[in-house]
N, C-alpha and C positions, 0 to 999 in steps of 0.2 A: 897272474893275468895281466896286470899293469905293465910289467916288464916285457911280456910277449907282445903286447900292443905297441909299446915303444919300439921294439926291434922290428916289428912289421912295418911301422910307419917309417922308420929309418931306411929300411930296405926299399920301400916304395919311393922314398925321396931320392935315393941313389939312382934307381932305375930312371926316374923322371929327369934327373939332372944329367944323365949320360947322353941324351940326345942333343941335336943341334939347337932345338928350341926348348931350353930348359924351362920347366914350369913346375911350380910348387904343387904338391899333392895335398889335398884336403879331403873332407868327406861331407856328404849331404845326407839327410834323411828325408825321404818322401814316402808318405803312407806307411810309416813304420819300417821301411827298408833302407838300409845304408848303401851308399855308392861311393867308392873312392873316385874322386874327380881331379882332373888336371885343371888348373886355374888359368884362364886367359883374361888377364887384367890390364893388358896394354894393347896398343894397336897392332904391333907385329904378331903377338900371340893370338889375338882375335882374328886377324886375317888368315893365319895358318890353320887355326881350328883343328879339326880332325882329318885334314887332307892327307891323302896317300896311305891311310891306315887300311890294312886288308882285313883286320878283325879287331874286336874289342870284347874283353871279357864281360860277362853278364852283370858283374857288380862294379863296372867302371863307367865313366862318362867324362864330360867336360862341362865346366861352368864358365860362362862368360860374364864378367863383371863390367858394367858400364858406369861412368861417373854420375849419370842422372837418368831418371825415367824419360823414355822417349819411345816413339814408334820404332820398332826394330824389324828388320827383314833379313833372313838368312838364305843362302843358296848352297847348292851342293857341288859346285865345281871342284873337281879333283877329289871328291869325297867318295870312297869306294864302298862304304857300308851304308845300308839304309838306317835312318835315324828317326827318333821322336825328338821334336824340338819343342821345349816347354818354356813359356815366357812368364816371368814373375815380376810383380811390381816392387816398389821400394820396401814394402813390408813383407816380402817373400810370399805373397799370395799368388797362386796361379791365376793369370788373367787370360791366357790363350794357349792353345796347343796345336801344333802341326804334327800329326802322327803318321807313321809308316812312310816317311819321305824317302823316295828312291834316290840312288846315286844319279848324278847327271852324266850321261854318256856322250852328249854332243852339245856344243854351243848353239844357240844361247841357252843357258841354264835358267830355269824358272826361279823366281823368288818366293819365299815362304814367309809372309809377314805376320806380325801379331795383330790382333784385333783391338788391342788397348795398349797404352804406354807400358813399357817394361824396363826394368833396370838390370835384371838378371835373366840369363837364358841357360837352360840346362839341356844338354844333348845326351840322350841315352840310346841304346840299341833299339831299333824299331820293334814295336810290339810291347815294350815294357810299360808304357803308359796304360794301355788296355789291360795288361796283366795285373797292374796295381789298381786299376779302376780310378785313375785320377780324374778330377773334375775341377772346373773353375771354382776358385776359393780355397782349394787345398793349400796348406802351408808347407813351405820348404824350410828345413833347418839346415843352416850352413855352418860348418865348423872349420875354421882356418887353422 
C-alpha cells in the first residue's frame, strides 16, 4: 500500500511539474475526504490559480498559502469552472465560504471576499462544500 501511494504521488508530481506553472502536489483532508491539491504559495502561482482549466476531477483542488492572516478576496477572471472558495485561518479552521461561485464571462468580474481574516484558501469544484456539509469552524488538515 505504501509503495503504491508513493508511486501515485510521484506520478501526480510529474503531471503537475510538466505544465508551465509547476506547482507541488499535496493533499488536504476536509470532513474526512481527501483532495489532491496544487499548491499556490507564491505570487505568480496565486495570480494564475485555476485559470483556463476546463475541468477538474472531483478529488482535486488548489490551496493558496499566504504568509499571514488577512482579509482575502478572490475573483473568477479566466476561470472556466464553477468553484467553492473556502477560507481558513492560521489554525486551519474554516472562517468563511463562498460556494457555487460561477465563472466570470465578462469584465468587470465580481470579487468574492472572506468575512474574517484567512491565511489559507481552498478551491474545490462547486457543490463540494454542500456535499460535505462544511460549516464555519471545520478543521482542514494540510499535508505537504
